[in-house]
C-alpha positions in Angstrom: -13.1 -46.4 -19.2 -12.6 -42.8 -18.0 -10.8 -40.4 -20.4 -7.2 -40.0 -19.4 -5.5 -36.7 -20.3 -1.8 -36.2 -20.6 -1.9 -33.4 -18.0 -4.5 -32.2 -15.5 -4.0 -28.7 -14.1 -5.8 -27.4 -11.0 -6.3 -23.7 -11.2 -6.2 -21.1 -14.1 -4.2 -18.3 -12.5 -0.7 -17.2 -13.5 0.9 -20.6 -13.1 -1.9 -22.8 -14.3 -2.6 -20.7 -17.4 1.0 -20.5 -18.4 1.4 -24.3 -17.9 -1.7 -25.0 -20.0 -0.5 -22.7 -22.7 2.9 -24.3 -23.0 1.6 -27.8 -23.0 -1.3 -27.3 -25.4 0.8 -25.5 -28.0 3.1 -28.5 -27.9 0.3 -30.9 -28.7 -0.4 -32.3 -25.2 -4.0 -33.1 -24.2 -4.7 -30.9 -21.2 -7.6 -30.7 -18.8 -7.8 -27.4 -16.9 -10.0 -27.3 -13.9 -11.1 -23.9 -12.5 -12.9 -23.5 -9.2 -14.8 -20.4 -10.3 -16.4 -19.2 -13.5 -15.8 -16.6 -16.2 -16.2 -12.9 -15.1 -18.9 -10.9 -16.7 -17.9 -8.5 -19.5 -20.7 -6.1 -18.9 -18.5 -3.5 -17.2 -19.5 -4.4 -13.7 -15.9 -5.4 -12.9 -15.1 -1.7 -13.3 -17.7 -0.6 -10.8 -15.9 0.8 -7.8 -18.8 0.2 -5.4 -19.0 -3.5 -6.4 -15.3 -4.1 -6.5 -14.4 -2.2 -3.3 -17.4 -3.8 -1.6 -16.1 -7.3 -2.3 -18.8 -8.4 -4.6 -16.4 -10.4 -6.8 -14.3 -11.8 -3.9 -14.4 -15.3 -2.6 -16.8 -15.9 0.2 -14.6 -18.7 1.7 -14.4 -18.4 5.5 -11.1 -19.1 7.4 -10.0 -19.0 11.0 -7.0 -17.0 12.1 -4.5 -18.2 14.8 -6.9 -16.9 17.5 -9.8 -18.9 16.1 -11.6 -15.8 14.8 -13.1 -16.1 11.4 -12.3 -13.9 8.4 -12.6 -14.0 4.6 -9.3 -13.7 2.7 -9.5 -11.4 -0.3 -9.3 -14.2 -2.8 -10.7 -14.5 -6.4 -12.1 -17.6 -7.9 -12.6 -17.0 -11.6 -11.0 -17.9 -14.9 -7.6 -16.3 -15.0 -7.5 -16.2 -11.1 -6.0 -13.1 -9.4 -4.3 -12.0 -12.6 -7.7 -10.6 -13.8 -7.5 -8.2 -10.8 -3.8 -7.6 -10.3 -2.3 -4.2 -10.8 -0.3 -5.5 -13.8 3.2 -4.8 -12.2 5.4 -7.6 -13.7 8.8 -7.3 -12.2 11.8 -9.6 -11.9 13.4 -10.4 -8.6 16.9 -9.0 -8.3 19.8 -11.6 -8.6 20.5 -11.1 -4.9 17.0 -12.2 -4.1 17.7 -15.7 -5.3 20.2 -16.1 -2.5 19.6 -16.9 1.2 19.9 -14.6 4.1 19.4 -16.9 7.1 19.4 -14.0 9.6 16.2 -12.7 8.1 14.6 -16.1 7.3 15.1 -15.5 3.6 15.6 -18.9 1.8 17.5 -19.5 -1.4 16.1 -20.6 -4.7 17.5 -24.0 -5.8 19.2 -22.2 -8.7 20.6 -18.7 -9.4 19.2 -15.8 -11.3 21.3 -16.6 -14.4 19.5 -19.9 -14.8 16.1 -18.4 -14.3 16.6 -15.3 -16.5 15.7 -16.8 -19.8 12.3 -17.8 -18.4 11.8 -14.2 -17.2 12.5 -13.0 -20.6 10.2 -15.4 -22.4 7.4 -14.7 -19.9 7.7 -11.0 -20.5 7.3 -11.6 -24.2 4.3 -14.0 -23.8 2.5 -11.8 -21.4 3.3 -8.5 -23.0 5.3 -6.2 -20.8 5.7 -2.5 -21.5 6.9 0.6 -19.7 5.2 3.9 -20.0 6.4 7.5 -19.8 6.2 9.2 -16.4 3.3 11.6 -16.2 3.5 15.2 -15.0 2.2 15.0 -11.5 4.3 11.9 -10.6 7.3 13.5 -12.2 7.1 16.6 -9.9 6.6 14.3 -6.9 9.5 12.1 -7.9 11.8 15.0 -7.9 10.8 16.0 -4.4 11.0 12.4 -3.1 14.4 12.1 -4.7 15.7 14.8 -2.4 15.1 12.3 0.5 16.8 9.3 -1.1 13.9 7.8 -3.0 15.0 6.9 -6.5 12.9 5.7 -9.3 13.1 3.3 -12.2 10.5 2.5 -14.9 7.8 0.1 -13.8 7.2 -2.9 -16.1 3.5 -3.2 -16.7 1.4 -5.9 -18.3 -0.7 -3.3 -20.2 -1.3 -2.7 -23.8 0.1 0.6 -25.1 -3.4 1.2 -26.5 -4.9 1.4 -23.0 -4.2 5.2 -22.8 -6.8 5.6 -25.5 -9.5 4.1 -23.3 -9.8 6.4 -20.3 -12.1 4.2 -18.2 -9.8 1.2 -18.4 -6.6 3.3 -18.1 -7.9 4.7 -14.8 -9.2 1.3 -13.5 -6.6 -1.3 -14.3 -5.3 -1.6 -10.7 -7.5 -3.8 -8.7 -10.2 -4.1 -11.4 -10.8 -6.7 -14.1 -10.7 -5.2 -17.5 -13.2 -6.6 -20.0 -11.4 -5.5 -23.2 -8.2 -7.4 -22.8 -6.0 -4.3 -22.4 -4.4 -5.7 -19.3 -2.1 -8.7 -19.8 -3.8 -11.2 -17.6 -3.7 -14.9 -17.8 -7.1 -15.3 -19.5 -6.6 -12.9 -22.3 -2.9 -13.6 -23.0 -2.6 -17.3 -22.4 -6.1 -19.0 -22.4 -8.1 -17.2 -25.0 -5.6 -18.0 -27.7 -6.3 -21.7 -27.0 -10.1 -21.6 -27.4 -10.0 -23.3 -30.8 -7.6 -26.0 -29.8 -8.9 -29.5 -29.4 -6.1 -30.2 -27.0 -7.5 -28.1 -24.2 -10.6 -29.1 -22.2 -11.6 -26.3 -19.8 -14.0 -27.1 -16.9 -15.2 -24.3 -14.7 -17.0 -24.4 -11.4 -14.9 -27.5 -10.6 -13.7 -27.4 -7.0 -11.1 -30.1 -6.5 -11.5 -31.8 -3.1 -9.2 -34.8 -3.3 -6.2 -36.2 -5.2 -6.7 -39.8 -6.2 -3.9 -42.3 -5.6 -2.9 -45.2 -7.7 -4.1 -48.4 -6.2 -0.6 -49.8 -6.2 1.5 -46.9 -5.1 0.3 -43.8 -3.3 3.3 -41.8 -4.5 1.6 -41.8 -7.9 -1.5 -39.6 -8.3 -3.9 -40.7 -11.0 -6.6 -38.1 -10.8 -8.8 -35.8 -8.8 -12.3 -35.8 -7.2 -14.4 -32.6 -7.1 -16.7 -31.6 -4.2 -19.7 -32.6 -6.4 -18.3 -36.1 -7.0 -17.0 -35.7 -10.5 -13.7 -37.4 -11.1 -11.0 -36.7 -13.7 -7.9 -38.6 -14.6 -4.5 -37.8 -16.2 -0.9 -39.1 -16.4 0.5 -36.0 -14.7 -1.1 -33.6 -12.2 -0.1 -29.9 -12.0 -1.3 -28.1 -8.9 -1.9 -24.3 -9.4 -4.6 -23.5 -6.8 -2.5 -20.8 -5.0 -0.4 -20.5 -1.9 -3.4 -20.9 0.4 -5.2 -23.7 -1.4 -2.6 -26.0 -3.0 -1.1 -27.0 0.4 -4.5 -28.1 1.6 -4.9 -30.5 -1.3 -1.5 -32.1 -0.5 -2.2 -32.2 3.2 -5.4 -34.1 2.7 -3.7 -36.5 0.3 -0.7 -37.2 2.6 -3.1 -37.8 5.5 -5.5 -40.1 3.7 -2.8 -42.2 2.1 -0.6 -42.5 5.2 2.3 -40.7 3.5 2.2 -38.1 6.2 3.9 -40.6 8.5 7.1 -41.0 6.6 7.3 -38.5 3.7 9.4 -35.4 4.8 7.4 -33.1 2.4 4.3 -33.9 4.4 5.7 -32.3 7.5 6.5 -29.1 5.6 3.5 -28.7 3.4 1.6 -25.6 4.4 4.4 -24.1 6.5 6.6 -21.1 5.7 3.6 -19.0 4.6 4.7 -15.5 3.7 3.1 -12.4 2.3 4.4 -9.0 1.6 4.1 -6.7 4.5 1.8 -4.0 3.0 0.7 -0.5 3.7 -1.3 1.9 1.5 -0.3 5.6 1.8 -2.4 8.3 0.3 -1.2 11.9 0.3 -3.5 14.9 -0.1 -2.4 18.2 -1.7 -3.9 21.3 -3.2 -3.2 20.4 -6.8 -5.8 18.4 -8.7 -4.2 15.2 -10.0 -4.2 15.0 -13.8 -2.2 11.8 -14.3 -4.1 8.9 -15.8 -2.0 5.7 -15.5 -0.1 6.9 -12.5 1.6 3.6 -11.9 4.6 4.2 -14.1 7.6 4.3 -11.7 9.0 2.1 -8.9 10.4 3.9 -5.9 13.4 2.4 -4.1 15.6 3.5 -1.2 19.1 2.2 -0.3 18.2 2.3 3.4 15.4 -0.3 2.9 16.9 -3.0 0.7 13.9 -5.4 1.1 11.2 -2.8 0.4 9.7 -0.9 -2.5 6.9 1.6 -3.2 4.8 2.0 -6.3 1.9 4.4 -7.1 -1.6 3.1 -7.0 -2.6 2.7 -10.6 -5.1 4.9 -12.4 -7.7 6.5 -10.1 -7.5 3.7 -7.5 -6.8 6.2 -4.8 -9.8 8.4 -5.9 -12.2 5.4 -5.7 -10.7 4.3 -2.4 -11.2 7.8 -0.9 -14.8 7.9 -2.1 -15.5 4.5 -0.7 -13.7 4.9 2.7 -14.7 8.4 3.7 -17.8 8.6 6.0 -21.1 8.7 4.1 -22.3 11.7 6.1 -19.6 14.0 4.6 -20.9 16.3 1.9 -20.3 15.0 -1.6 -18.4 18.2 -2.6 -15.9 17.6 0.3 -15.4 13.9 -0.6 -14.8 14.9 -4.2 -12.4 17.7 -3.1 -10.2 15.2 -1.3 -10.5 12.4 -3.9 -9.4 14.7 -6.8 -6.3 15.8 -4.8 -5.1 12.4 -3.7 -2.0 10.5 -4.8 -1.8 7.0 -3.5 1.1 4.5 -3.1 1.4 0.9 -2.3 4.4 0.2 0.1 5.7 -3.4 0.5 8.4 -5.2 2.3 9.6 -8.8 1.8 8.5 -11.3 4.4 10.8 -14.1 5.6 10.1 -17.8 6.1 9.0 -19.0 9.5 7.8 -22.6 10.0 5.1 -21.5 12.4 3.5 -19.2 9.8 1.3 -21.8 8.1 -1.8 -22.9 6.4 -3.7 -25.7 8.2 -6.3 -27.4 6.1 -9.7 -28.2 7.4 -10.3 -31.6 9.0 -13.1 -34.0 8.3 -15.1 -32.7 11.3 -16.3 -29.7 9.3 -13.8 -27.2 10.9 -12.6 -24.3 8.9 -9.1 -24.0 7.3 -6.7 -21.9 9.4 -4.1 -19.3 8.6 -1.7 -19.1 11.5 0.4 -16.1 10.6 2.1 -13.2 12.4 4.5 -10.8 10.6 6.3 -10.2 13.9 7.7 -13.7 13.8 10.2 -12.1 11.4 10.6 -8.9 13.5 13.6 -7.6 11.5 11.6 -7.2 8.3 8.6 -5.9 10.1 10.9 -3.2 11.6 12.2 -2.3 8.2 8.7 -1.9 6.9 7.7 0.5 9.6 10.9 2.6 9.1 10.3 2.6 5.3 6.7 3.8 5.8 7.8 6.6 8.1 10.5 7.7 5.7 8.2 7.7 2.7 5.5 9.6 4.5 8.0 12.1 5.8 9.2 12.7 2.2 5.6 13.1 1.0 5.0 15.7 3.7 8.1 17.6 2.6 6.8 17.5 -1.0 3.6 19.2 0.1 1.3 16.2 0.5 -0.4 15.4 3.8 0.0 11.6 4.1 -2.3 9.0 5.7 -1.6 5.3 5.9 -3.7 2.2 6.0 -2.1 -1.1 7.0 -3.3 -4.0 4.8 -4.5 -6.6 7.2 -4.5 -10.3 7.2 -7.5 -10.5 4.8 -5.5 -8.7 2.1 -4.0 -11.8 0.4 -1.9 -10.1 -2.3 1.6 -11.6 -2.9 1.5 -14.9 -1.0 3.9 -17.8 -1.2 6.1 -20.3 0.5 3.7 -23.0 1.6 5.1 -25.6 -0.9 8.5 -24.1 -1.0 11.0 -25.3 -3.7 14.4 -26.5 -2.8 17.0 -29.2 -3.3 16.7 -30.7 0.2 13.6 -32.9 0.8 14.0 -32.3 4.5 13.4 -28.5 4.2 11.3 -28.1 1.0 8.3 -29.6 -0.6 9.0 -29.2 -4.3 12.2 -29.9 -6.1 14.0 -27.6 -8.6 11.9 -29.1 -11.4 8.6 -28.5 -9.7 7.9 -32.1 -8.7 6.8 -32.8 -5.1 9.7 -34.5 -3.2 8.9 -38.3 -2.9 6.1 -38.3 -5.4 6.2 -39.6 -9.0 3.9 -37.4 -11.1 2.6 -34.4 -9.2 4.0 -30.9 -9.8 3.3 -27.4 -8.4 3.3 -24.4 -10.7 1.9 -21.6 -8.6 3.2 -19.1 -6.1 3.2 -21.5 -3.2 6.7 -22.7 -4.3 8.4 -19.3 -3.9 11.2 -19.5 -1.4 11.5 -15.7 -1.5 9.0 -13.1 -2.5 11.6 -10.4 -3.2 10.7 -6.8 -2.6 8.4 -6.5 -5.6 5.3 -8.1 -7.0 5.8 -11.9 -7.6 3.5 -12.5 -10.6 6.2 -12.5 -13.2 8.2 -15.0 -11.1 5.2 -17.3 -11.0 4.7 -17.1 -14.8 8.4 -17.8 -15.3 8.4 -20.7 -12.8 5.5 -22.4 -14.6 7.4 -21.9 -17.9 10.4 -23.6 -16.5 8.5 -26.5 -15.1 6.4 -27.2 -18.1 9.4 -26.9 -20.5 11.3 -29.3 -18.4 8.4 -31.8 -18.5 8.2 -31.5 -22.3 11.9 -32.0 -22.7 11.7 -35.2 -20.7 8.8 -36.7 -22.6 
């Protein structure tokens, strides 16, 4: 007889790791499957040439809507994208739990007040701190404030001790830190479970298929990996991410015939959304002395669905060194790199049913991401206006700005493909995280997000996984 765990979790990123942590500490037997392996701790994940060159990225090939292939900037490793994220852990505003149909912004199935305790607990578990604004950013914030850009402290998942480690303090944004000074899912949630007999962790395990009960396809009894290994559990928690979790469900619905009569099957993979993103780097005459840099969030009342935050550490310096032509003299490259201050500008994206993930079929075709930001033109217009306003303010502050739109391959801040909601006709997952019409399969990753909000969604994913797993524990 195969071993049957209490819970099987697919994916070890923010949602999967949080779910595993909650279930294991409550004595449940958990099997955690991770598609990738553990990252090296030899310092290579701080090497700008390797990181910017995509050495640690997934090599999975997709098609876009035109049939052209591309490789999304995904990471398959223990801890998922949290190992690489910029550590901004921000709550959605209360208004961002409500709908705005004119912009395609869907409501959460509960309000902010109900979700707030999970935000608070997630902040404590992950370790959220704010840091004092540094001198260069302080001067810039004063000038930007003259143009309506106001600041507030930026909540970061960083240890206060990071300022004592210069190399890590200047490389936390977009890099994986080997010393655990960034509050990622591996260090904060999975490493404390290493000694527990309740957790079985299997890496390099790519789940291909969900396995149905022989009697009832609405019950999933296990999974099959691409290499043929099979694992079984009483409850299945999907946390493979907004681009991958819907493909698992799509294959399952199709193979079991549920696609013909289960409303969730018609929606799975649709409503893909991602923050509309632009990087802006300003060059001035003053050498930048700030270390963390990413200590304040910039907001403007004219752009209610948008925000701006500095690139953390020396991310802008490394970016300049990598992007400038190789034939430029090294002294000139360094001149510009040392005088650069970068920002990450983002605008919330709305839901549109035609923006969707389409899983690969059995004929060997590639998965497809059919997405156009202009399907929600109002938000795309706000983003363009926000970028223009911010660049104008930077110019007035004495910095010459340049922008770089983050293209389709930049897969930061995705969601919506298994959207949560109370109505099975318009959502895939209910308010407790269970797939509508299914008995024992739950989703605990960012694919459930009905709204991204104007800021980074990682904390919302952690909090959602907390809510789902605590609900499961309360009912068992």
